N, C-alpha and C positions, 0 to 999 in steps of 0.2 A: 267785510259787508257794511251794506250804508244803518246810518244809526236811525228809528227808527221817528219822526216828527213827535215830536211830544208837547201838549197843550199845556197851561198850568191855568184851569178853569176856577172863578169864583164864583159863587151862587151869594148872595145875601139878599134876608127878606125879613121886614118886620112885624111879619103876619105867623103867627103859630101855623104850625103842624098837629093834631092829635097824636098823643101821643102812640097807640095801635097804630098807625101807618108808616111809622121809621121806621120799621126793620121790614121792610115791602119797598120802603121805596130805596134806603138801601143794599140790597139785596141786587136788587133790578142795576144796581150798578156799579157795586165792588165789583164786576166779574168781568167790566169792559176798563178796569183802570188800574193801573201801578197803584194808587194810594188815594182815599178822600178821608180826610182828618179835619176837622172843627168841629163848632155848636150849632146844635136843632135846636131853637124857643118851643116848647109845644105849649097847648092849653093848660089856661091855668098859671103859665108865668116862669114854669119851671125851664131849664135849660140842661140838655142831653148830653155828652162831650161826645164825638162821633172817631172812632178809627178803622178804616175798608183799607184790606188786601186781598185777593181777588178771593185766597183761599180764609180769608175771619172776619169779621167785624168787629168791635166790643162797641157795648153804648151802656154808661153809667152815668146816674146825675150827679150833674158839681153846687157845690152853695153861691159861687157868685155868679150873674146874671145880667152879661153888657143889653141885653134887650131885643139883640135882633137875631138871628142866624145868622151863621157865617160858617161857610165849606171852602176846603177847597182842595179839585182832584188834580190829578196827574194818571194826561191820556193818550190815546193816538186814538180812539176808538169814537168816541163823542162831544159836539159840541156844548156852548156852551147854552146857544139854546133849545136845544135836547133837553140839556139837565135842569139846563130852569122851571119849563112846559113840564116834565116831569112832576116837577114838584108841585107846580101849579094845580096838578092835576088832581095828587096824591094829600095834598093838604086841605081840595075839594072834596076826595071820596070821589072824585070822578074814576073811575079806567082806563 
């Protein structure tokens, strides 16, 4: 069998996302990635650590704050452009 062409995608943003929108954003992508891991800056300057696989999503607050969102996804099912556009929509509250 041929190995799937897996991409490593990096999403970075200095703009915070409202915390209540984070689970929905991750749910949209976790089932289509082998793994998503990183940090999401939420409104109010809080930082959330996230770890996702198709079967499980963990979100927890962390004490330190690099001041940015930085997520890494391993996938063969979506592009970086699609992921970034979705992040912007969720951040703005646009369906």
